[in-house]
N, C-alpha and C positions, 0 to 999 in steps of 0.2 A: 803530297807531302816528300817531306826531306827529312834525311839522318845525316847528322853530322857528329866529329868527334867533338868534347868537349874540350877547352883548354883549362889545362889540370892547375886547381888553385895553389899547389905547391909550387909550380914552374911562375905562378904571379907572382908569389910573395918571393921566391927564390931573385926574380927580377927587379922584383923592388928593393932589395937587400942590395944586390951587384949596383942599382942607381946611387942608393944612399951611400954605399960603399966608395964610390966617387967623388962625393961632396964633402970637402975638406972640414971637418968639425963637426961633421953630423955621426952620432953616439948609433952601434948596430941597436936595432929596435927589440925589446929583450920586453918577457911576459912579465908580472909582478909574482914574487916567489912566496909561498905564503911563510910565517914563521917557524909550521914545524917540518917545513922541507929545505929551510937554510942550512942545516949542517951537512945536508949532504951533496957531494961533489955532482954536478951534472954531468952528462953523456951525449956522445952522440951517435946518433943510426947512420951510420954511412953507406952508400952505395946505391939511394934511393934516384936520385937526380932528377930529371924529368921522363925516365924511362918507363916504358910499359913492362919490361920485364929486366932482371936482372939479380944480382947478389948482395944481399946486407950484411953488416956486422955490428953487432954490439958487444959487449965486453962479458966474454963466458958463452955468445952464442950468435952463429953464422945460419943463414938462409937463402932461398932462393923465392922469387916472388914472380908473380904475375898479375896485371890489374889492368881495367880498362875503363871509359866513361865516354857515354854517347848520347845524342839528344834528337829525339825523333819528333819532327812539327808536325801537325795537319794546319795545311791552310792558314797558319799563323794565328792560330787561334786556340789550338791545344798543343802541349809541349810536354814531353815524357822525358825525363832526364832516367839514367841506368849506370851503376856502376856495380863492377866487379873486382873483386878481390881472393887471389889465390895464394898462401903460404904454407913453406914446409922449411921448418928449422931443425937445428942439432945446438944439444948444450954442451958444455964442459966433457959433461960425463957421458955422453953420446947416447943421449936418450932425443926421440923424435918426436915431435909435432906438428901437426898438419892443421890447418885454418882457411875454410871459406867461408867467403863473405860477399852479402848483394845489397846492393841500396838501390830507392829507386823513388820518383817524385812525379807529381804532376801537377801541371798548373794551366790554368785558361785563363787568356786574356782577352780583352776587351777595350779597344784604344789603348791610352796609355797604361792603365789600369790590369795588372795581373794578381790572380788570387790563387791560395793554392787548395787545388780540389783534391789534391792528395798530397800532405805535408813530407818532407824527405822521412827517409825511413831506412836503419841503415842495419843488418844483422848479419853475425858471425856463428860459426860452429868450431869448437876446438876439440880434435880427436888426436889419440895416442897419448905419450907419457903427462899432456896437460888437457884437460879436458874441463870443457866451460862452452858459455854460450854469451855475446854481447848481444845488448839491442840499444839500437839509437835513434829517437827521433825529434823531429825538427818541429819548432814551433816559432810563430811569427810573435816578435816583442817589441816595446818601445813604441806603441802607434803603429808597427808593421814594417818598422825601420832595422829591426835588427833579426836575423837567423840563428837563433839560438838552439843548442841540439842537448837533449838531458836523455839519459839513459843508464844500463847496468851492466855490469858482468857478474854472471851468476855460475858459481862451479864448487864442488862439492869441497868444503872447509872456507868459503869467502864470497862476500855478496858485498860488491862494491859499487858504489853512485860514479857516475860519467858527469860531467859539466863544462860545457865550452867555455871559452874565455873570449873577451870582445875587447879588450882593452892593453896597449900597450902601457911598459912602465912609463910614468912622468906625462902619459898623455893627456888633456883636458877631456876628449871626448871617447866615446868607445866607437868600435867600428860596425860595420852588417853583418861581415864573414867573420868565423870562428879565426882565431891568431894561434889558439891551442887548447888544451883540456885540463882540467884537475880531477885527480880521480879520489873519492873519500871512502872510509870506512868507519860508518857508523856518526858521519858529519865531520869526523876527522881527517884531511888531506895528507893521503899517503904516495902519491905520484901526482906527476904533472909533466904534459909536453908542450914543448914551445914549436910552431910550425913557422920556422922562418930561412930559407934558403934549402937547399939541396941536401941538407944534412941536420934534421931536426935534432933540436935536446931534449933529453928529459932526466927527470929527478926521478929513482925509483927507491924500495926501501933495502936495505943493507942487505946482504950477501945471506944472512943468518936467517930472515924474516921470512917466516911461512907465505907470506903475502908477495912476495917479490915476484915469482913466477906469476903469478895473478896479474899484477899490477904492466909486469912486461908485455905480456899478452897481449893485454886491453890494449895499451897506450901503441904496440904496433900496430894493430889493425885501424887505429885510428892515423897511424903517422902515413900507412899506406892508402888510405882512401881517396880518390880523387872526388873531393866534394862540391856539389854546384854550388850552393851557396853564395 
């Protein structure tokens, strides 16, 4: 039985971005922005890097986070991935919110073939000034070559859908792992997260929108987790 820490996906994406940045003429990878969000200015979540704990900042919001990811392997046949996130934030009005998240998946291997005995499931509970629950579940798509994530954010006054994105702008083919997430309200995009490098970009509703805090909290939960995909 072997236990090891997973290499965080944000760190892998950051390394890819650094490599691409060193190649003359290669533009930085971007996710396609839906027309409904193109009038919004993207913002960056600063302070994440590849660390297991630290401080983050976003316009009108500051916070402290801790996160973890590890893999337990049994005789090279069964592997179980686990991830955890805790986040405490304070907004510009001094209102505090805490969030606790847990993720897990189990895979069974037979030679070169691996199957999900229990697909990736990620859940979060938010309390304090903003209350709500996030659920995200994995599913294999495109003949098991793509690890998609779908879920929801449910809170008083808000019910939002979450979907993973798997294609960079201008790319011919999609990629197996999520490169971002889109948030939808009744099928209409209201938020977007781009997972590229140590300071992910996000698009969220205007400051006077009642959906803004809900979209923000859901995207922070998705930006912080070390996804094993």
